[in-house]
N, C-alpha and C positions, 0 to 999 in steps of 0.2 A: 254882303256875303264875302266879297273879295277881301274887305278889310279884316273881317273876322278870321278868314283863312290865313291871311298874311300874319296876323297877330299870333295865331295858333302855331304857325310854323316857325316864325322868326321873332323872338322877343326883341324889343328895342335895345336892350342891354342886359348884360350879366353883372352880378355883384360879386367881386372877389373879396373874400373876408380876411385873407392873409394866412395866419397860422392859427387854426382853431385851438382854443385852450390857452393861448399865449397873447390874447388881445391886449392886455395891459402892458406886457413886456415888449411888444412889437416896436414901440417907439425907440427903445434902447437897443434892440437887436439890429435895427436899421443901421446903426453907426458902424459896427464891424463889417456888415454887409457892404456898406458904402466904401469903406477902406479897401476891402477885397476887390471891389469893382474898379476903384481907382488904380490899384496895383495892376490889375488885369489889363486895363486899357493902356496904361503907361508902358507896361512890359511888352505887350504884344505889338503896339505901334513901334516901339523901339526896335524890336526884332525885325519887323517888316522893313523899316528904314535902313537898318544895318545890312540886311541881306540884299536889299535893292542897290545900296551904294557901293558895296564891296564885291568886285568882280570875282575874287577868289571863292566867294560863297555861292556862286551860281552853279552849284553841284546838286545832284539829286537829293541828298539828305537835307540840305538847307532849303531847297525849293519846297520839299514836303513840309518842312518846319514852317515856312512862310504860309503855306496853305492851312496848317494847323493854327497858326496865329490869327489869320483872317477868320477862320471858323470860330475860334474862341471869342473874337470881338463881336461877331454876329450873335452868337449864343447868349453871351452875358448881356448884351445891349437889348436883346429881344425881350428880356424879362425884368432886369434890375431897375431901370428908371420907373416903370409902372409899380413895381414892388415898393420902392421907396415912397412913392406917392400914397400908397395904401398905408404904410407904416407911420409916416410922418403927418400926412394931411387927411387920412381917412377917405381918400378919393378912390374907392374900390370899383366904381362903375366903369365898364368897358363895353363898347358897342358889339353887337352880335358879329358883324363882319370883322371888326378889329380883333375880337377874341379868336376867330378862326384863323386870321392872318398870323397872330402871335403863336397859335398852336402849330401852324404850318412851319414857321421859321424855326421854332424850338425843336420840333421833331425832325425836320429835314436836316438841320445842321448838327443835331445829335448823331444822325445816321452818317453825315459827311465826316464828322470827327472820327467815328468808328472806322470808316473806310480809309481815312488818311493814316490812322494808326496802323492799319493793316498794310497799306502801301509802304509805310516806313519799316515795318517788319520785313517785308520783301526786299527792300533796299539793303537792310542789314544782312539778310541772308546772302544776297548776291555779293556784297562787299567782303564778307568773311569766307564764304564757301567757294565763290568764283571771282576772286579779285581781278584777275586779268581780263575778264569779260564785263566788268562792272560798267565802264564808261560806254561800251558799245550796246549793252542791253538796255541800260537806263539812260538813254540820251534825253536831252531837254524835251524833244518832241514826245517821247514815250511818257515822261513825267507829267507833261501837260495833259496828255491823253488819259492817263490814269486819274488825274485830278478831275477832269471833265466827266469821266465815267462815274466816279464816286458821287459827284454832284447830281448828275442825271439820275442815278440810282435812288438817291435820297428824295428827289422831287417826285419821281414815278411811284415810289413806295408810299409816300405820305399823302400825296394829292387825293387818291381815292378815299382815304379815311376822312379828310376834310369835306369832300363832296358828299359822302354818305351822311355826315353830321348836318350838312346844309339842308338836306332833304328830310331830316327828322323833325317830328312835332315836339315842342318843348312846353306847351301849355303855359301854366303860370310859374313854373319852376325856373328861377333864374339866379339863385345863390350858389356860387361855386366855393366849396370849402377848401380853397387853395390860394396861393399867392400869384399864380399865373394860370393861363388856360391850358391845362394838361389834358390830353385826350380822354383818359378814363374818367377824370373828374367831370368833364363836360358830358360825356356819354351817360353818366349816372343821372343827369338832369332830364334826359329825354323821357317822354311818357309813352313812346311807341315801343315796338319790339326792337331791342338793341342787340339781339344775338349776332347779327351780321357785323355790326360795329365792333363788338367785343372779340369775335373770332378773327376779324381782319386785323385788329390791333395786336392780338396775340401772334398772328401769322407774321406780321411785319417785324415785331420784336424778335421772334425766333429766327426768321430768315436773316435779318441784318446782323444781329448780335451773334447768332449761332454760326453763320458762315464766317464772319470776321474772326471770332475767337478760335475757330478750327484752323483757319489759315495762319493766324498769329502763332498758335501752338505748334503747328507743323513747321513753320519757319524756325522757331526757336529750338525745336527738337533737333532739326538738322544742324542748326548752328552749334548746339551743345555737343553733338556727336563730333563735329569737325574740330571744335575747340579742345575737347578732351584728348584728341589725337596729337595735339601740338607737343613737340618734344620738350620745350622749355617752359618753366613756370612763368617767366616774364611774358612769353608770347600768349599764354592762356589768360593772364591778368589783363594784358592789353586788349585782347578780344572781348573779354567780359566788360571792360571799362567802356568800350564803344557802344555796348548794348545797355549799360546800366541806366542811362537817362531815359531811354525809350521804355524800359521795363517799369520804371517809376511812374512815368506818365500813363502807361497802360493800366497799372493798378489804381491810380488816382481816378481814372475814368470809369473802369468797369466794376470796381467793388461797390461804390454807391449806386451805380446804375442797376446792378443785380439786386441790391437791397430794395431799391425803389420799385422795381418790377415785381419782385416776389411779394412785398408787403401790400401792393395794390390789389393783388389777386388772392393771396393766401394768408395775409397777416392781420386778420380781424382782431386778434388779441393785443396787437401793438397799439399804444396810444396814438391817436391821430396826429398830435403835435410833433411826435418823433418822426413819423413818416414824412410830414410836411417839411420839417427842418432838414432832413436828409435830402429830400427832393430839391430843396432850394440850394443846399450846399453842393449837390451834384452838378448844378449848372454854374456854380461860382468858383468852387475850389480848383477844378482842373484848369480853367482859363487863367487863374491867378498863379498856379504852380508851374504850368508848362514853361513860360518864359524864364522863371527863376531857375528851374531845374536845368534847362538847356543853357541858360546864361552862365550858371556856375560851373557846370560840368563840361561844356564844350569850349576848348581853348581858343579857337578862332573867334568865337562870339565874345568870350570873356575879354580877350585882348582888345577887341574892337571897342567894346563898351568902356574899358579903362582908358583907351586912347581918346574916346569921345569926351569923357569927363575931364581928362587932362587938358584937352584943347579948350574946353569951356572955362577951366580954371585959369588958363593963361589969358 
């Protein structure tokens, strides 16, 4: 009786199918995905090493950027190695606990990334609207506290969803029509009443994304008001330039996130392979683009990277 009960509640493994509808093309799709992952790992590790090694970069903006780089490494590494195993070797099996662990890391660090982007918007607001108070308001202690708060928020928000799924019966359903263990994709396999899981998932998405987008929008609204009051065109362009990298990163993160969220709940007419491709790119494109955007547009980082390559060349 105990064994049956255990089998009923916890299947030994789930089977990740990859991208439904593109099973034959998955082998080739894996190559650009692998390249994107390699760029992401190389770029974000380079950012972390440069920020750590250069004392002049131990400022709020760059400390937040280091947090973003670390978050991107965790996010992409949580799903890409397993995804490549599915695409290249057909090894779609993932243990029940491993699936929940993957889901926890993906959703927790998605929340962390959103929180770090919000903190970076606050940093830009202080730097532009209250430049004289910037160093006193955003000390290293405050920056570390904000980073810790963002991480704790992610853990506290995502953990109950994983716990609820751990208690759900799954019967014989174990095929996940996805490339990784995404919350709603796993919830759909449960054969019990999943209303609490669905409502809680929606609640977390709305609270995290909703609060962060409101705070980011408020920060940039106030920044825009201050910038437009600048007397000279050069001053306005300089202020816009300091925000351009952050705005690009925000768009790269939130646009596919919004598409993924909406299609999961309301996009029944959208072909499944489009939804799955966007969901995969959502976790791969921002980690790849973030170090490129900041490396190209941030002079201190760009100069340090050029110096690093010149030293290696010599």
